[in-house]
N, C-alpha and C positions, 0 to 999 in steps of 0.2 A: 503494499500499499504506499502510495506517495504522500508527500506532505500537504499536497493540495486537498486531498480527500479528508486527511485528518484535520486540516483547518475548517473544512466545511461542516464536519461532525461537531467540532467543538463550538463553532459560531451557532449552529442551530440549537445545540444544548443550552447555550448561554441565552438565546432567545426565547426558551421556554418550551421547545419541542421535546416530546417524549421520545424514548429509545426506539419505540415501535414506529412512530412516525418518521424519525431520522433513517431508519433501516428501510421503510417502504419507499420513501422518496429517493433515496440514493441507491436502491436495488441491492442492499446488503443484508446480511444475517444479523439478527438482533444481538447474538453472541459477539460478533465482530464489532458492532458499535460499542457494546458494553466494555469489551477488552481495550478499545482505544481510549474511551473515557477513563478507565481504570488506570491505564498506563499513563496517561497525562496528569491525572491528579496524583499519582504516585511520584512522578517526576517533579511536580511542583512542590510536593511535600518533601523532596530531598531523598527519597528512596532510590536505589539503584534499579536499572531496567531489569536485571536478571535476579531480582528478588523472588524466593520461592513463593511468596504470597501472591504474586501476579501471575504465575504460570503453574498450571497443574502438572503433577508428576507425569512423565512420558517414559516409554520403553527405551527411549534413546539416551536418557540421562546417565545409565552406567557405561554407555559407549562415548560419552562426550569427550574424554581424554583421547580416544583413539582417533575421533573426528578432528579435534585440533592438531594432533600430530600429523595426520595425512594432509590437512590443508596447509600446514607449515612447509611439508616437503613438496607437495604439489598444488600450488594456488589455484590452478584451473581445474581442479578436480570436479568431475560432473556428478549429478546425484545418481545417475544410473551406476557409474563405476564405484561411487562411495557405497551404494546399496550392496553390490557384489562383494565388496571387502567385508562389510558388517555381517552379511549372510554367513560367511566363513567363520565368522566369531560367534555365531549363535543367534543374531538378531532375526526375530520373526515378524517384525513390523511391516507396514506397507511402504510403498515408494513415495506416496505423498507426504508421508510423515518425515521422510529424509529429506525431501526437497524443501519443505518448510523450514527445517532446522538449518539447512545449507544456506537458504536465502537470508536467515537471521544473522548467521555468522559471517557471510559474506554477501552483502546486498549488491545488486548489479543495476546499472542504469538501463532504462528501457531503450530498445532499438527500434529504428524505423522500419517498417515493413518493405519487403523486397517483392517485386513483381516477378514471377517466373515465366519463362517462355516454355511452353510444353510442345512437345512433338509426339507424333503418333508412333505406334509400336513398330520397331524396326527400322524407323526413319533415320535416327541420329545416334552417335555415340560421341563420346569426348575422351581425350587422352591427354595427359600431362605428366611431368615429373615434379617431384619435390626432393629437396636435398636436406639431410640431417646429419648431424655429427653426434654419434652415439658411443658411449662409454661401455664397451663390452667387457665383461668381467674376466675372460680369458685372452681376448685378442686386443685389448686395450682400446683406446679412442680411435674411432675410424669414421670416414665420411662416406656415407651410402646414398644411394638414390632411389626413391620410391617410384616405381612405374605404376600408374594408375589408369585403367580402362574402365569406363562406366557406360552402360546403356542408357540413353536419355529417358526412355518411357519407363522402364521397371526399376531404374535406379540400382540395378544389380551390378556388382563390382568385381574386378579382378585386380588384386595388389600383389606386388612382388618387389623385394628390396634387392638392388643390384649394385655391382661395383662401378659401372660407367653408363654414359648415355650416348654411346656410339651407335653406328648403323646396325652393326650385328646383333647387339644387345637389344636394341629397339624393335627390330623385326622379329627376333626370337621371342620377346615377350608378347608381341602382338599375336603370334601363332599360339602361344599358350592361352591369351586372353580368349581368342576365338574358340579354342576348344574347350576352355572352362565354361564358356556361355553357350556353347552349343551352336553358334552361328556368327554372322557378321551383319552389323548394321549398313544401311545403304550409304550413309555418309559418316564422316568422322572429323570432328573439330581439333585443329592443333594450333598451338602458338607457333611462332617463327623459329623453331629449332632447326638447326642447319641439316639434320638428317631428312627433314622434310621439305624445307623451302630452301633453295640455293640462294635466291636472291630476289629482287624486285625490278621491274622494268614498266616505268609509267605507273606506279602503284598497282601493278598486276604481279602477283606472286608467280615466281618461277620455281616449279616443284622439281625436286631431286629425281633424275631418271630412275635410279635404281629403286627408290621408294615407290615411284609410279608403277614401275614393273611388278612390285610386290603387291600394290593395291589392285592392279589388274588382274593378277593371278586369283586374288580372292573376291573381285567384282565390286569393291566399294570405291567412293570417291573421297579423296582427301580435301579438306576445306581449311585454308588458313584464315586465323582470326585477324582482325585489325591489330596493329602494333599498339602496344601499351593499353590494351583493353581486355584484362583478365575477366571481367564480369561477363564477357560474351560466352565464355564457357564455365559458367558458375557451377554447373552440375558436377564437374570435376574438381574445381577449386574449393569449394565449401567442404567435400568430405575429407580434405587433408586435416581441417580442423578437428573433424570428428574422429579421425584416426589418432591425432595427438592426444585428445582428451579421453577417449575410450580405450584405446589399445595401449598407448604408451604410459599413460597415467598408472602409478602404483605398480609397475612392473620393471624388471631388469632382465637384461639378455646377455648370454655368455658368448654367443658368436653370431655371425651372419646367417649361418644355417639354422640355428635355433630361433633367430628372429623370423625367419621366413615360416618355420613351423608354426609358431605362435600366430602369424599373420593368417595362415591358411585355417587355423583352428578358429581365429577370431571372426574371419569371414563367414564360416559355416554355422557358428553357433551364436554369434551376436549380430553382426551387420546384415546378414541376409534374412533373419527371422524377426527383426525389429519392426513394429508396425509403423508405417509412414502416415503421420496425422493427416496430410492432405488427401489421402486416397483411402485410409482405413484398411489397408493390406499391406503385407510384407512384401520385400523385393522378390522373394521366391514366388510368391503367388502371382505377382504382376509379371514375372518373367515367363511363367507358364502361358500367359496370354500373349506374350510378345514372341515367343520361340517360333511360332508358326510364320512370323512375318520376317525372320531374319533370313540373310542369304545362306544357303546350305554350304556347308565346308566342302572343299574339292577332295577328291579321292586321294591325291597326292599332295602332301604339305609342301610349301614353299621351302626350298633349300636355302637356309640363310648362312650356312657356313661359308666364309670367305676363302678364296684360293689365292695364295701369294706365291712368289718365286724366290728360292734361295740357293745361293752357291754353296756346294759342299767344300768345306774347308780341308786343309791338309791333315787335320785330325779326323776326318770323316764325319763332321758334325754340321748340321743346319741350325741356324739361330733363330729364335723367335722370343721376343720380349726379354732380351738379354740372357736367355738360357739356350743350351745346347742340347740337340737331339741327334743320336747316332743314326747313320745310314751304313749300308755296306761299303767298305773302303774303296771298292772298284769304282765307285761314283765320284771320287774326289776330282774336284774341278768342274763338275757338270752343274748346270743350272736346272733344279728340279722343281716341279710344281708341289706346293705344300697346302693341304686343306685342313683348316683349323675349325674344329667343332667345339662345343661347349666343354667337353671333358677329354677330348683326344686330339693328337696332332698326327695326321696322316701324310706319308710322303709317297709321291708317285714317280714312276720312271719317265724318262723322255717319251716313252710309247704309251703313257697314261696307265700303266699297270701299277697295282699298289705294291710298294716296296716293303714298307714297314709302318708300324702304328705304335705311338707312344701315349701314355697317360699324361695329360697336360699339367705341367708343373704349376703350383699356385701363382697368382698374379704378384703377390708379394714378394716371390722368390727372385733372386738376381744371382748370376754367375753359377748357377747350378747346372748339372748335366744329367741327362738320362740316356744311358748306354746299355744297349743289349750286347750280350756276350758273343753272339753269332756275327756281329758286325765287326768284330775285331779282325786284324789282319791274321789270315790263316797261316798254318805252319807248312802247307803243301807248297814247296817251291815251284813245282811244275805248274799247278794251278795259278798260282800267282803270276807267273811269267806269261802264261796264256792270256790272262785278263790284261796284263800290261800291253801285250801285243795287240790286242783287240782295241784298247783305247788309243794306243799311237797310230793305229792304222786309220783311225777317223781323222788324223792330222795330216794324212797324204804320205807320199814317198819320203819327204824329208823327216817326217815324224818316225817312220819305221827305221830309217838309217841312224837317227840320233839315238833311238833306243838300243839299237845293236851296238853301237859304239860306246854308249854309257855302261851297258852291261859287261862289255869286254874290257874297259879301262878301269871302272871304279869298283872298289872292294863293296861298297854298300850301294850298288847301282840301282836296285829295285827301290830302296827308300827315297833316292834322288829323284827316281823317275816319278814317283808319286808327288813330290814336292814340285817338280816341273809342272805337272797337271793341275796343281793347285793355283798356279799363276794365272789361270783362266778367270779366277774370281777377281783379278786386278786389272789384267790387259785384255784386250780384244782377242778374238780367236785368230783373225788374219795377222795381228801383230805377233802373236806367239809362233804361228807357222813361219813367218818371216825371220824371226830370231832363230828358230831350229835350222832353218835352211843356212844362215850364216854360220851358226855353230858347227854344223856338218862340213861346210866349205873349209873352215879352218881348223877343224878337228878339236874343237873345244867341247869335249863331251862331259859337261858338269852342270849341275844346277846353278852353281855360282856364275859360270859363264853365261848361261842363258839369261840370269837376272840382270847382268851387267849389260848385255846387249840390249834389253828391253829398256832398261833405265836410260841408255843413250839414244836410242832411236824410236821409242814409242812413248806414248803418253798414257798414264793410267786412266781408266775409266772414271769419269765424274759422277757424282751422285745423281745428276740430272739425267745423264745418259743411261745409268743404270736403271733409274725408274722408268724412262722412256722405253727401254728394251723390255722391262717387266710388263709394261702396259701392252706392248706389241705382242708379247708371248700369250697374253690373255685372249687374243683373238683366236678363234677356232681355225684349225688348219685349212678347211674348205673356204674360208674367207681370206686367208692371208696368201693363198697362191693364185697366180695368174691374174693379178689385179689389173684392170684397165686403166692405162695411164691416161690424163686429161689431154684433150685435143689441144694443140697450140693455139694462141689467140690470133695468129695470122689466118687461120682458117675462117675466121668470122670478120675479117677487115673489110671484105666487100659490102658487108651490110652497113658500114658506116661511111663509105666513100662513094658509092654508086647506086643508081636506081636499079631495081631487078627487072631484067628483060629476059625474053625467052632464050636468046642466045647466050645470056650470062648465067643460066641455070647450072649449078655445079654437076660435074660429071658424077654419075653414081655407079659407073662400072665397078666390077669387083676388083679389089685390090688398090682402088685409088685411095690416097691418103687424104687427110683433112687439109694439108697444105696444097696439094694438087687440085682440089675441088674449089679452092678460093679463086675469086676473080683476080686478074693481074693488077698489080699496083698502079700501072701506068694506063689506067683507063682514059678514054676520050674525054676532053674537057667538058663536052655537053652532057656526059653521062653522070658527072659529078654532081653531088648535092650542094648547092650554095646556101650558106646559111642566111636566114631571113634577116631583114633589117631591124634596127631598134625599134 
C-alpha cells in the first residue's frame, strides 16, 4: 500500500467516516483499514512498527532469521525462490504469506506497465546471449555465456551456458534448441551479432552467408532488430532477469557442466511448468498448441563442425588452439583437412579419408599434446624407407635423386629426410622443389644445405598467403578444376566505340576467341559514336 492511500484513509477517519464507510468507498477490506489506522496511531504514540501488539503471530516468525540472512546474501531474492528454500526447512505456509513478508522487509517501487507485442503460434522466436562472471567452487571464477532461444507464443525456453559466442557454438546451440522444442519458428529475431549480421548497407542488414545457409537448411528467416533497441525482442531479454532471480539466487555451482545440469533441471521443473498470468497456462501447455505450427525438423541435422587445414610439423603433430594432435609420421609436411566437433578432432588425408581421431583437449589447456602410440615412427627400416620414397616421388625426379643422395651420404638420412619434408610448412612447394634441384646439382645432400638454399633464394609464406591457400583448399575439387578464365575486356571494346551493324556482328564460328570476335579498333569515323553535346 502506498502513502497516498494511507493518507486518504487517515483523512476520512479524521472527517468522521467509519471504518466500514472508508473500506467501501476505497474498495478495501475492513481489516486493512483497521490495520492502517492502528499502525498510524502506534507510530504517533512512539511504538515501533514491528511491535508484537500490532501484528498477529505468523508461521513465518520462526523463519525470520533465515529470511533476513538470505536477503542479506541475495538482495534480489524473489518470493518464489524464498518459498522453495523455506519448504526445505519445514515451512508449510502459502506463497501469499511469504510474498507479504518479503514486501514488508524489502518494499519495491511500482513499475509502469509494458505493452507486449504478441505473435501467433509458430510465427516467431527470439534468440540472444547474456554474459555472466560466475565463481565456480572447483573451476574458480570464469566468464560464461548464456545462450537463450524462446518461442514467442508459448514462451517455452531453451537455455545453455557456453564458453564462446562464435559461429560454431551459435549454430550448434540452435540445433539443440530446435531438437529440444520439436521444431523451428518461421522467423527469429536477433540483435546485430557478427555471426548473424556482417554489416549494414544503407540501413539494410547484410546477413552472414554461412548463417543464411544454416537458416535455409531449417527453413526459417532471420530478422535483425534495430540497433540499440533491446525492447524489440523483450520476450528473450526479460527472461534473463527471471534466470538471475530464480535459478541463480541461493545456489552455488562447482563447474560449467554442473551449471548446465542444474539449468536443464530448472527448465523442466520450474520454468516450463510455471503458470503465465497473462494466459492462465504453463509454457508446456501452450507449447502443445504451438507444436503443430512449427516447421518440422529435417531428417539430417546441419553439420556445424568447422573444417580447417593444418600443416603436419616435423614432430608429426597438427596444432589446434595451441595444442598438438598426432598423425602418422609419413604425413610430415603435408597440409591436411581437420574437422573439429564439440568433443573430437578428426584428421583426414589429402584423399579425404579419415586418418585419426582425438578427444578434444579442454579449451583452457595450452601446450599439451595428444599422441597415439601407433603414430610414432616405426622401427621397420624397410617400411620407413618405402614411405619416404613415396613422399619424395611426389616432388619429382629431383626429389628422388636428393633422397638417394641423402640416404647414401648421411648417417641419419631418414631423420633429415623427414625434416626436409617439414619445410613445406614454411615454404611453397615449388620453392622446395627448386631448392632440391640446386642441392642435387651441387651434391649438397643435407637438411642444412636445403635450408640455406631456401633462405637465400625463397621467401617464407606469409600469414595472409597461408590463409588464402587454406581458403582455396576449402573449395570442392570439382569447383577448383578447369575454371573458366574471364574474357579480356578488349572483346567488349566494340560496344563502346561503334554502332552495331550486320557486318560488325562478331564471328561465332567454333574456336574463335573473344579478342577475334571483337570489332577492329580502327573502325570508320562514321561508325563511331560521337558524344552528345552539353
